[in-house]
N, C-alpha and C positions, 0 to 999 in steps of 0.2 A: 248291047249289054245282053249276056246270055242268060236264059231261064235260071240257070244254076247260079250265075253270078247275082242274079236280083234276089233270089231266095236266100243266099248266102248273107247278103246285107241286111235282109229282114230278120234273119235269125240272130245276128250279132247285134242288132239294135234292141232285142229283147233279152239275149243272153251273150253280153260281151265277153271278150277274152280275158281271163285272169292269166296273165303271163308270169312264169315263174322266175325269170332271169333277164335283166337287162343292165347293161355296164356303162350306161350314160354318165354316172358319177365318175368313174375312174377315166373316162374319155374327157370329161371336163377338167379333171385334173391335169391329165397328161398333155391337153392341148392349149389350156388358157389359165391353168392354175386357179380355177373356179371364178374366173372373172365372168360372170354371166350375162353381163353387157356385151361381151365379144360373141357369145354363143346364145342369143336369145331364142330359146325354143318356142316362143310364141309365134315366130316366123320361120320361114323354110330354111333349114339347115343341111340340106341334102348333100352340099358341097363337103362338108366336113362329118357329119353324123348319120347314123341310121335314123335318128330319133329326134321328133319334135312334136309339138302339140297338134299341129293341123295333120300330121300323118299318124298320129296315135288315134285321132279321130275318125280319119278315113279308114284306118284298119279296124275299127270296131274294139279297141282295147277298153275296158271298163275298170281294170285293176291291175297294177303292174307292181311286182316285187323288184324294186331298185337294189341291184347289188351294192354293197358297201366294200366291195372286194379291196384287198391290198396285196401286192405282189409278195412271193415268199422269199424274195431277197430281202425284204423287211422283216426283222425278227424282233422278239422282246418287245420292250417298251416302245421301240419305234413302231413295230406293226400295230400296237394299240393306239398309238397317237395318230397314226394314219387312218386308221378305221373310224376314230372319232371325227377326223376332219372329213371323212366320206359322209358319215352321219350328219355332220353339220350341213354339207352342201345339199343333202335331201331336203332338210329342213328350210333351207334357203329357196329351193324351188318351189316349195310347197307354199311359202310365205309369198313368194313373187307372183305366182300364177292362181290365186285362190279361186278364180272363177272356172278353173279347169281341173286342179289337183285338190285332192282331199286326203289329209293324214288318215290313216287306217291302222288300227292297232287290234281289233278284233273283228269276228265275222259279220257282226251287225254293222260295222262301219263300212264294209264292202256293200252291204244291201242299202245302207243310206246314200253311199255315193252313187249308186246306180240309179235310185230314185231322183236323185238331184242333178243328174245328167254330168257327174264330175268323174274324173278318173280317181279311184281309190289307190293311194300310194303307201306301199309298205315297204320294209327293208330287210334284205338277207345278208348276213355276213358270209362271206366266201373264204373259208378256211380256218381250222382251228388254231393257226398262228396267230389270228387276231385277239385271242383272249390270253396269249402268253401262259399257258398251263395254270390258270387262276380261275377257280370257280366263281369268285367274287366279282372279277372282270366280266364273267359271262352273265351272271346276274345284272351288272351295270348296264351291259349291252341290251339287254331285255329291257331294262327300265327306260333306256333311251329309245325303244321303240323296234328293235330288231327283233323279227318274229321267225326268221329261222338261221341257222348256222350249218353250212356245208362243212362236214368235219374235216376234210382236208381240201388243199388245191392240187397243184400238179406234184408237189413234193410230200414226203412223209413228214409227219410231225412226232414229237416224242411218244404219242399216245394213240396213234392211228396211222395205217398205211394208206398210201395214195394208189390209185390205179395206174399211175404212169412213173412210178418208183420202183426201186427195188424192195422187195418184201423185208421188213425188219421186225415189226411187232406181230406179223401173221394175223392182222386183223386189229381188235382193239385191246389195249392193255388194261388192266383194272382201273387205272385212273380213267382211260377212255370210257370204261363202262359207267364210271361215276359221273362224267360228263354227259352221257346220254341220260341218266336218271336225273340229273339236275335239270337238264333241258325240259324233260316231261314235267318236273315239279314247278318250273317257272311258266310253262306253256309255250316255250320256243320249239318250233318245229325242226325235227332231225332230218337234214338234208344230206342224201347219200350220192348225189351227183360227185364225181371226181374221186370217189373212194375205191380202194380195191374190193373185188368180190368178197374176200375174207372180211374186210371190214364191213361190207353190207350185211353179211350173214349174221356177223357178231351183234350189229346194231338191232337187226330185227329180232335176234334173241332175247335183248335185254330191254328193249322200247316197251312202255306200257301205253304209248299213244301212236298214232299213225305217223309215218315217215312220209317224206316226199323225196322226189328225185327233181329237182328244179329245172334241171336242163340235161336230159341224158336220152339216148334212143336205145334201140334193141341191138344187142350183140349177135343175135342169130340173123339179123338182116346184113349187118356191117360189122365184121369182126374187129371191133377196136376196143382197148381195155377200158376207155371212157364209157362204154354202153353198158347196157344191163343184161346178164345172162338169163335165160329163161327160168332157171330153177329160183331165181329171185323174184322175178315178175310173177310166177306162181305163187309167191307167199304174200302178195300184195292183198288178196281178197281178205285172208286171214288178220291181216294186220290193219286194214282200212285204209292203207296209204294210196299216193298218186305218183305215177311216173309221168313226167312232163317231158314230151318229146322236144329236142333241140333241132336246130336247123343248120348247124355249122357243118359245112360239107365234108370235112374230114372225118367227121363221126357218122356221117350218113351214107356216104358213097364210097365203096371200097376203092374205086380208081383213083379218089381224092387223097388216100392216105399216103402213097408214096409220094405224090406230088407235093404235098405239105411238108413231107421231111426234107425235100429239096429246098423249098421255100424257106422253112426254118433255118436251115443250114446257111442259106444266102444271107439271111438277117443277121445272124451270129457273125458271118464273114464281114459284115459291114459294121460291126460293132453294136448291134442294135438286139434289143430283147424281141424274140418272135412275137410277143404280144404288144409290141410298141405300136401306139395308135396316134402317135404325133404326126404331124404332116410329113415330117422326115422318113418317119417309118412306113407310112403309106405310099410314099414315093417309091421307096425301095421296093416294096411289095407289087407295085404296079408296073415297075420296070422288069421285075423277074416274070411276071405273067406275061408280058409282051413277049418275051424271048422263049417262054415255056408255056403254052397255052394249056390253061387248067381243066380237069373234068369239070362239067358244070351238073350240079345237082338242080333239081326242080321242085315244085310242089307234089309232083308225083313220087319223087323220091322219099319226101317226108311222109307222105300218105301211105307208101308202102310200110314203113315202121309203124305208124299207127294202126294200120290193118293187123299187123303181127301182134302188136302190144294188146290190142282189144282181144284178140283171139286167146292169148296166154293169159292176160290178167283180168280181162272183163272191162266192159265199158265205163264201169264205175271207178276205175282205177287209172285212169289216163288224164293228161292234160298237155298244156302247151308252155314251153319255155324257150324261147326262140334264141336268146343269147345276143340280141343286137348290141351293137358299139362293143362287143366283146370279140369279135372276130373280124378279119379283114375281108373276108369273102362270105357271100351269101348265096343261097340258091336262086337261080332265074324264077322270077314271079313272086319270090320272098324278099327282095331286094333289101327292103326296109320295114319299118312296122306299119306300113300302110298295106302290107301284103296278105295279111291274114285271110281276108274275104277268098283270096285265090285258093288257099288250102282248103278252106270250108267248101267252096264250090267243087274241088276235086273230089272231096269226101262224099258230097251229094251224087255227084256223077257215078261214084263206086257203089250207091245204094244206102249210104248211112242215112238213117231217120233224123227228123229234127230232133226228136228227144235225144237221141244219142249224142248229136252235137251239141246241143245245150249242157249235157253232163260233162263233155269234154272241155267247152270253153268257160264254163262257169260254175255249174252245181258242184262238181268234184272237188275243186279247190275250196270253194267257201266250206263244204262239208268237213273237209280235213281240218281246216283252221279252227272250226268250231269245237270238233271233237277233241283236238288239242286241248283246247280251253276248258272243257268238260273235266279232261283227265287232270289238267293241272288243279282245278278246283277240288276234285276228289282228294288228290295227293295233300293239298295244303289244308283240308279239313282233317287230315290224320295227325294228332299231336305227335306222333313219333317220327314224323318225316319233316323235320326241321332243316333249313338250309344247310347244305354240306360245306365244311371248311376242310375237307381232306385236301392233301398235296400229292404232287405225284411223286415225292420223295417218300411219302409215307406208304403209298399204295404200290409202287413200281419198283421198289429196291428190297 
């Protein structure tokens, strides 16, 4: 083992990774319809998943935001119900593996889990379609433990534009601004991954609390609309937020963008959604890769993004959000959740200090969560700031 590898593991033992985004709940839904006996993550699941407890331990993960994502072809009450099912399976995982996982709702819970040697388990909803344009539903998700909401996924919603759809609202509508304000009031982090640059800028204008990008990289390094423009990164110090670099090859390696377009088209030609993580979907992806060798990202590719994001936003405003089990392909050396030490070793080789790495892996994310809690308490102490019952019909017509 290299000197940098040894030091990486020492650092992660003291300052483990707070990962902003892992799609294990959706993979469990797609593969086994939540039959946890068939995907016992206490044992090696590398044949089927990027994630299991032994590999989380090997990777130095101390806190995980489990995504309670549902696809955007689910809408209305169907999207809400599916989100509730996703929340339920996270609860089942925590109950099933109490020696390893600890439910976390506030920053203090992360610190407690670290002291106990358990993995703090938080939840993030991925896409505003999950609330069906209802602020009461937003509050209900918070009451159930959801601690961030990504404002959109891959498609626009009635009150916010996605990065990968045609502009319609050109950012946030008035109702969208009300959603952000209600998230601030409740203490739910505003997640700006997946949203358009205009939506990013509108949310930063409206929010009273720090924002996060749970799994996004640098647009200057890889010009993909899912990534963060420099002018937005430059605003993070004033906001206090954190941009959590993602590992998805098509977002970090320019050569992978065109390849992925072909792979996605092949999935659709086979009657499958590009994000299909069933055995059938993965078989089609692997067959395409055999005939069309893909450009391979590495830990160094991710480190290039982090170097740039640190230069623009500062070391206090960056983090990690791998997106494991939400992508068919991963970088070499970051093949699954055991790979984080390889990224930390690469940063050490580039001259990152131990203190900077501790901020990247642990302290920045904990600080942002605590700050959002403080903002929420301040708002709730104001008798004029009662829960909003505004509707999209009232504000956007």
